N, CA, C and O atoms as CSV, one atom per row, in Angstrom:
chain,resi,resn,atom,element,x,y,z
A,1,MET,N,N,0.874,-1.383,0.553
A,1,MET,CA,C,-0.072,-0.294,0.222
A,1,MET,C,C,1.069,0.753,-0.363
A,1,MET,O,O,2.235,0.359,-0.384
A,2,ASP,N,N,0.662,2.449,-0.970
A,2,ASP,CA,C,1.348,3.190,-1.110
A,2,ASP,C,C,0.941,5.119,0.081
A,2,ASP,O,O,-0.215,5.522,0.214
A,3,TYR,N,N,1.756,5.624,0.494
A,3,TYR,CA,C,1.791,5.965,1.603
A,3,TYR,C,C,0.506,7.023,1.238
A,3,TYR,O,O,-0.235,7.473,2.112
A,4,ALA,N,N,0.374,7.338,-0.222
A,4,ALA,CA,C,-1.127,8.437,-0.640
A,4,ALA,C,C,-2.029,7.517,0.062
A,4,ALA,O,O,-2.658,8.260,0.815
A,5,MET,N,N,-2.634,5.777,0.318
A,5,MET,CA,C,-3.592,5.748,0.175
A,5,MET,C,C,-3.423,4.916,2.288
A,5,MET,O,O,-4.386,4.668,3.012
A,6,VAL,N,N,-2.446,4.787,2.526
A,6,VAL,CA,C,-2.333,5.516,4.269
A,6,VAL,C,C,-3.212,6.751,4.687
A,6,VAL,O,O,-4.289,6.898,5.264
A,7,SER,N,N,-2.148,7.668,4.064
A,7,SER,CA,C,-2.521,8.444,4.001
A,7,SER,C,C,-4.720,8.490,4.068
A,7,SER,O,O,-5.143,8.625,5.216
A,8,LYS,N,N,-5.377,8.427,3.404
A,8,LYS,CA,C,-6.422,8.151,3.171
A,8,LYS,C,C,-7.076,7.292,4.138
A,8,LYS,O,O,-8.266,7.542,4.331
A,9,LEU,N,N,-6.558,6.330,4.792
A,9,LEU,CA,C,-6.969,5.654,5.750
A,9,LEU,C,C,-7.261,6.544,6.787
A,9,LEU,O,O,-8.323,6.866,7.320
A,10,GLU,N,N,-6.000,6.900,6.978
A,10,GLU,CA,C,-6.468,7.109,8.237
A,10,GLU,C,C,-7.276,8.925,8.256
A,10,GLU,O,O,-7.271,9.545,9.319
A,11,LYS,N,N,-7.711,9.367,7.364
A,11,LYS,CA,C,-8.114,10.153,7.215
A,11,LYS,C,C,-10.026,9.496,7.462
A,11,LYS,O,O,-10.823,9.928,8.295
A,12,ALA,N,N,-10.222,8.610,6.641
A,12,ALA,CA,C,-11.312,7.651,6.670
A,12,ALA,C,C,-11.355,7.408,8.282
A,12,ALA,O,O,-12.235,7.794,9.051
A,13,LYS,N,N,-10.340,6.772,8.552
A,13,LYS,CA,C,-11.055,6.675,10.242
A,13,LYS,C,C,-11.969,7.652,11.433
A,13,LYS,O,O,-13.015,7.612,12.081
A,14,TYR,N,N,-10.607,8.646,11.170
A,14,TYR,CA,C,-11.518,10.023,11.688
A,14,TYR,C,C,-12.131,10.283,10.919
A,14,TYR,O,O,-12.984,10.895,11.562
A,15,TYR,N,N,-12.280,10.306,10.450
A,15,TYR,CA,C,-13.852,10.669,9.592
A,15,TYR,C,C,-15.352,9.807,10.335
A,15,TYR,O,O,-16.231,10.414,10.946
A,16,ALA,N,N,-15.343,8.351,10.100
A,16,ALA,CA,C,-16.108,7.492,10.760
A,16,ALA,C,C,-16.173,7.792,11.960
A,16,ALA,O,O,-17.259,7.422,12.407
A,17,THR,N,N,-15.269,8.502,13.053
A,17,THR,CA,C,-15.314,8.956,14.040
A,17,THR,C,C,-16.677,9.796,14.062
A,17,THR,O,O,-17.685,9.238,14.496
A,18,GLU,N,N,-16.745,11.132,13.603
A,18,GLU,CA,C,-17.398,12.124,13.548
A,18,GLU,C,C,-18.890,11.729,12.652
A,18,GLU,O,O,-19.044,11.989,11.459
A,19,ARG,N,N,-19.976,11.007,13.588
A,19,ARG,CA,C,-20.805,11.034,12.382
A,19,ARG,C,C,-21.640,11.685,11.774
A,19,ARG,O,O,-22.384,11.377,10.842
A,20,ASP,N,N,-21.397,13.278,12.734
A,20,ASP,CA,C,-22.156,14.140,12.597
A,20,ASP,C,C,-22.046,14.803,11.027
A,20,ASP,O,O,-22.842,15.631,10.583
A,21,ARG,N,N,-20.720,14.171,10.195
A,21,ARG,CA,C,-20.151,14.990,9.229
A,21,ARG,C,C,-21.605,14.083,7.948
A,21,ARG,O,O,-21.940,14.574,6.870
A,22,PHE,N,N,-22.084,12.958,8.450
A,22,PHE,CA,C,-22.885,12.501,7.457
A,22,PHE,C,C,-24.343,12.611,7.438
A,22,PHE,O,O,-24.956,12.852,8.478
A,23,GLN,N,N,-24.939,12.447,6.307
A,23,GLN,CA,C,-26.261,12.721,6.081
A,23,GLN,C,C,-26.795,12.300,5.396
A,23,GLN,O,O,-27.001,13.041,4.435
A,24,PHE,N,N,-27.495,10.716,5.293
A,24,PHE,CA,C,-27.789,10.350,4.391
A,24,PHE,C,C,-29.862,11.163,4.073
A,24,PHE,O,O,-30.741,11.723,4.728
A,25,ASP,N,N,-29.619,10.685,2.702
A,25,ASP,CA,C,-30.107,11.542,2.194
A,25,ASP,C,C,-31.625,10.388,1.313
A,25,ASP,O,O,-32.725,10.897,1.100
A,26,THR,N,N,-31.418,9.377,1.063
A,26,THR,CA,C,-31.628,8.456,0.512
A,26,THR,C,C,-30.805,7.312,0.230
A,26,THR,O,O,-29.667,7.473,-0.211
A,27,PHE,N,N,-31.598,5.414,0.590
A,27,PHE,CA,C,-31.594,4.031,0.887
A,27,PHE,C,C,-32.544,4.058,0.691
A,27,PHE,O,O,-33.540,4.776,0.776
A,28,GLN,N,N,-31.853,2.159,0.042
A,28,GLN,CA,C,-32.800,0.997,0.276
A,28,GLN,C,C,-31.835,0.494,0.859
A,28,GLN,O,O,-30.626,0.692,0.737
A,29,VAL,N,N,-32.502,-0.275,1.602
A,29,VAL,CA,C,-32.267,-1.932,2.885
A,29,VAL,C,C,-33.152,-3.206,2.420
A,29,VAL,O,O,-34.249,-3.242,1.862
A,30,THR,N,N,-32.284,-4.239,2.847
A,30,THR,CA,C,-32.953,-5.239,2.884
A,30,THR,C,C,-32.398,-5.844,4.134
A,30,THR,O,O,-31.274,-6.156,4.526
A,31,MET,N,N,-34.518,-5.924,4.965
A,31,MET,CA,C,-33.608,-6.430,6.058
A,31,MET,C,C,-34.710,-7.852,6.745
A,31,MET,O,O,-35.919,-8.078,6.720
A,32,ASN,N,N,-33.002,-8.845,7.549
A,32,ASN,CA,C,-34.022,-10.105,7.276
A,32,ASN,C,C,-34.252,-9.981,8.756
A,32,ASN,O,O,-33.436,-9.916,9.676
A,33,GLY,N,N,-35.707,-9.961,8.758
A,33,GLY,CA,C,-36.215,-10.038,10.676
A,33,GLY,C,C,-36.595,-11.201,9.971
A,33,GLY,O,O,-36.383,-11.722,8.876
A,34,LYS,N,N,-37.549,-11.519,11.510
A,34,LYS,CA,C,-37.457,-13.086,12.352
A,34,LYS,C,C,-38.243,-13.448,11.141
A,34,LYS,O,O,-37.776,-14.222,10.305
A,35,ASN,N,N,-38.902,-13.150,11.074
A,35,ASN,CA,C,-39.803,-14.346,9.967
A,35,ASN,C,C,-39.521,-14.275,8.143
A,35,ASN,O,O,-39.508,-15.227,7.363
A,36,ASN,N,N,-39.322,-12.854,7.851
A,36,ASN,CA,C,-38.866,-12.500,6.785
A,36,ASN,C,C,-38.300,-11.552,6.577
A,36,ASN,O,O,-38.251,-10.597,7.353
A,37,GLY,N,N,-37.608,-11.638,5.191
A,37,GLY,CA,C,-37.102,-9.840,4.935
A,37,GLY,C,C,-38.047,-9.170,4.876
A,37,GLY,O,O,-39.211,-9.558,4.973
A,38,HIS,N,N,-37.536,-7.687,4.648
A,38,HIS,CA,C,-38.281,-6.462,4.265
A,38,HIS,C,C,-37.179,-5.342,3.398
A,38,HIS,O,O,-35.950,-5.272,3.420
A,39,VAL,N,N,-37.878,-4.796,2.893
A,39,VAL,CA,C,-37.142,-3.910,1.636
A,39,VAL,C,C,-37.415,-2.745,3.039
A,39,VAL,O,O,-38.578,-2.746,3.443
A,40,VAL,N,N,-36.855,-2.196,3.460
A,40,VAL,CA,C,-37.131,-1.002,4.216
A,40,VAL,C,C,-36.039,0.317,2.860
A,40,VAL,O,O,-35.022,-0.091,2.300
A,41,THR,N,N,-36.650,1.931,2.611
A,41,THR,CA,C,-36.566,2.558,1.998
A,41,THR,C,C,-36.134,3.727,3.229
A,41,THR,O,O,-36.428,3.526,4.407
A,42,TYR,N,N,-35.437,4.898,2.797
A,42,TYR,CA,C,-35.525,6.722,3.316
A,42,TYR,C,C,-35.384,7.104,2.126
A,42,TYR,O,O,-34.744,6.437,1.313
A,43,ASP,N,N,-36.062,8.438,1.781
A,43,ASP,CA,C,-35.862,9.739,1.042
A,43,ASP,C,C,-36.335,10.550,1.744
A,43,ASP,O,O,-37.319,10.906,2.392
A,44,HIS,N,N,-35.179,10.787,1.386
A,44,HIS,CA,C,-35.850,12.843,2.495
A,44,HIS,C,C,-36.313,13.219,3.702
A,44,HIS,O,O,-36.762,14.329,3.987
A,45,GLY,N,N,-36.194,12.225,4.455
A,45,GLY,CA,C,-37.185,12.433,6.081
A,45,GLY,C,C,-37.763,11.094,5.945
A,45,GLY,O,O,-37.767,10.655,7.095
A,46,LYS,N,N,-38.258,10.199,5.156
A,46,LYS,CA,C,-39.478,10.031,4.545
A,46,LYS,C,C,-39.078,8.068,4.649
A,46,LYS,O,O,-38.344,7.504,3.837
A,47,TRP,N,N,-39.830,7.308,5.922
A,47,TRP,CA,C,-39.025,6.471,5.242
A,47,TRP,C,C,-40.552,5.398,4.534
A,47,TRP,O,O,-41.756,5.603,4.383
A,48,GLY,N,N,-39.937,4.658,4.363
A,48,GLY,CA,C,-40.619,3.437,4.039
A,48,GLY,C,C,-40.675,1.567,4.657
A,48,GLY,O,O,-39.972,1.074,5.538
A,49,CYS,N,N,-41.429,1.089,4.074
A,49,CYS,CA,C,-41.252,-0.068,4.389
A,49,CYS,C,C,-42.543,-0.848,4.064
A,49,CYS,O,O,-43.696,-0.434,4.184
A,50,ASP,N,N,-41.997,-2.448,3.490
A,50,ASP,CA,C,-42.672,-3.704,2.865
A,50,ASP,C,C,-43.610,-4.154,3.785
A,50,ASP,O,O,-44.568,-4.745,3.285
A,51,CYS,N,N,-43.590,-3.960,5.793
A,51,CYS,CA,C,-44.616,-5.045,5.759
A,51,CYS,C,C,-45.514,-4.794,5.988
A,51,CYS,O,O,-45.749,-3.633,5.651
A,52,GLU,N,N,-46.817,-5.587,6.738
A,52,GLU,CA,C,-48.161,-4.858,6.598
A,52,GLU,C,C,-47.852,-3.857,7.941
A,52,GLU,O,O,-48.493,-2.807,7.989
A,53,PHE,N,N,-46.992,-4.122,8.911
A,53,PHE,CA,C,-47.669,-3.392,10.041
A,53,PHE,C,C,-46.962,-1.366,9.653
A,53,PHE,O,O,-47.408,-0.300,10.077
A,54,TYR,N,N,-46.237,-1.542,9.081
A,54,TYR,CA,C,-46.051,0.119,8.659
A,54,TYR,C,C,-47.184,0.744,7.762
A,54,TYR,O,O,-47.390,1.945,7.591
A,55,LYS,N,N,-47.863,-0.296,7.237
A,55,LYS,CA,C,-48.770,-0.134,5.836
A,55,LYS,C,C,-49.730,0.493,7.114
A,55,LYS,O,O,-50.200,1.621,6.961
A,56,SER,N,N,-49.911,0.004,7.928
A,56,SER,CA,C,-51.012,0.506,8.946
A,56,SER,C,C,-51.023,1.313,9.491
A,56,SER,O,O,-52.040,1.999,9.595
A,57,HIS,N,N,-49.848,1.612,10.111
A,57,HIS,CA,C,-49.457,2.298,11.324
A,57,HIS,C,C,-47.715,3.528,10.688
A,57,HIS,O,O,-47.328,4.436,11.424
A,58,GLY,N,N,-47.282,3.344,9.853
A,58,GLY,CA,C,-46.328,4.010,9.172
A,58,GLY,C,C,-45.592,4.073,10.204
A,58,GLY,O,O,-45.734,5.242,10.560
A,59,ARG,N,N,-45.111,3.731,10.700
A,59,ARG,CA,C,-44.101,2.924,11.164
A,59,ARG,C,C,-43.787,1.406,11.675
A,59,ARG,O,O,-44.682,0.640,12.030
A,60,CYS,N,N,-42.565,1.110,11.666
A,60,CYS,CA,C,-42.442,-0.264,12.097
A,60,CYS,C,C,-41.373,-0.658,12.507
A,60,CYS,O,O,-40.375,-0.163,11.982
A,61,SER,N,N,-41.142,-1.962,13.876
A,61,SER,CA,C,-40.125,-2.653,13.759
A,61,SER,C,C,-39.145,-2.361,12.903
A,61,SER,O,O,-38.251,-2.014,13.675
A,62,HIS,N,N,-38.683,-2.263,11.742
A,62,HIS,CA,C,-37.611,-2.435,10.887
A,62,HIS,C,C,-37.333,-0.682,10.369
A,62,HIS,O,O,-36.312,-0.121,9.970
A,63,THR,N,N,-38.509,-0.261,10.556
A,63,THR,CA,C,-38.165,1.694,10.625
A,63,THR,C,C,-36.973,1.833,11.478
A,63,THR,O,O,-35.809,1.999,11.114
A,64,MET,N,N,-37.526,1.722,12.871
A,64,MET,CA,C,-37.319,2.053,13.930
A,64,MET,C,C,-36.334,1.642,14.275
A,64,MET,O,O,-36.012,2.302,15.263
A,65,ALA,N,N,-35.122,0.428,13.922
A,65,ALA,CA,C,-34.005,-0.215,14.251
A,65,ALA,C,C,-32.870,0.010,13.511
A,65,ALA,O,O,-31.708,-0.377,13.635
A,66,LEU,N,N,-33.769,1.129,12.244
A,66,LEU,CA,C,-32.400,1.831,10.953
A,66,LEU,C,C,-32.977,3.513,12.056
A,66,LEU,O,O,-32.362,4.520,11.709
A,67,GLU,N,N,-33.593,3.643,12.741
A,67,GLU,CA,C,-33.705,5.552,13.285
A,67,GLU,C,C,-32.272,5.233,13.972
A,67,GLU,O,O,-31.177,5.738,13.724
A,68,ILE,N,N,-32.628,4.226,14.923
A,68,ILE,CA,C,-31.499,3.874,16.156
A,68,ILE,C,C,-30.285,3.738,15.884
A,68,ILE,O,O,-29.431,4.319,16.553
A,69,ILE,N,N,-29.948,2.871,14.753
A,69,ILE,CA,C,-28.915,2.252,14.307
A,69,ILE,C,C,-28.106,3.998,13.470
A,69,ILE,O,O,-26.946,4.355,13.676
A,70,LEU,N,N,-29.133,4.772,12.574
A,70,LEU,CA,C,-28.762,5.731,11.707
A,70,LEU,C,C,-29.080,7.208,12.437
A,70,LEU,O,O,-29.608,7.861,11.537
A,71,HIS,N,N,-29.014,8.019,13.598
A,71,HIS,CA,C,-29.348,8.417,15.017
A,71,HIS,C,C,-28.824,9.274,15.204
A,71,HIS,O,O,-27.988,9.434,16.093
A,72,GLY,N,N,-29.246,10.174,14.278
A,72,GLY,CA,C,-28.354,12.000,14.295
A,72,GLY,C,C,-27.699,11.819,13.073
A,72,GLY,O,O,-26.631,12.431,13.079
A,73,MET,N,N,-28.011,10.940,11.533
A,73,MET,CA,C,-27.472,11.007,10.432
A,73,MET,C,C,-28.550,10.661,9.386
A,73,MET,O,O,-28.373,10.173,8.270
A,74,VAL,N,N,-30.276,11.192,10.277
A,74,VAL,CA,C,-31.356,10.508,9.093
A,74,VAL,C,C,-32.319,12.116,9.889
A,74,VAL,O,O,-32.208,12.318,11.099
A,75,ASP,N,N,-32.827,12.681,9.361
A,75,ASP,CA,C,-33.516,13.022,9.222
A,75,ASP,C,C,-34.968,12.297,9.245
A,75,ASP,O,O,-35.255,11.274,8.625
A,76,ILE,N,N,-35.932,13.141,10.202
A,76,ILE,CA,C,-37.121,11.883,10.513
A,76,ILE,C,C,-38.170,12.804,10.142
A,76,ILE,O,O,-38.235,13.922,10.653
A,77,ALA,N,N,-39.132,12.324,9.135
A,77,ALA,CA,C,-41.112,13.160,9.437
A,77,ALA,C,C,-41.154,12.116,8.958
A,77,ALA,O,O,-40.436,11.473,8.192
A,78,TYR,N,N,-42.712,11.860,9.821
A,78,TYR,CA,C,-43.739,11.078,9.753
A,78,TYR,C,C,-45.443,12.151,10.018
A,78,TYR,O,O,-45.995,13.030,10.680
A,79,ASP,N,N,-45.610,10.863,8.536
A,79,ASP,CA,C,-47.178,11.217,8.510
A,79,ASP,C,C,-48.062,11.139,9.465
A,79,ASP,O,O,-48.076,9.948,9.776
A,80,ASP,N,N,-48.877,11.760,10.173
A,80,ASP,CA,C,-49.655,11.342,11.104
A,80,ASP,C,C,-51.102,11.812,11.074
A,80,ASP,O,O,-51.890,11.441,11.944
């Protein structure tokens, strides 16, 4: 590994410790739940999930788990 790459790796490690530098805008993730896999989406503050509970409640354990993991890295908006 060349010196420039070592320097970039050190910088990446430093950035990774400063979670407030990161802001997620959109993503899709498959979460392997206890019974089935579920597709969770996030688009500029709006969550989505393909599970039945989310469809009727607008939140579910899958979206809430990601909110916990990404705390401070995503904006959160709910349709009440």
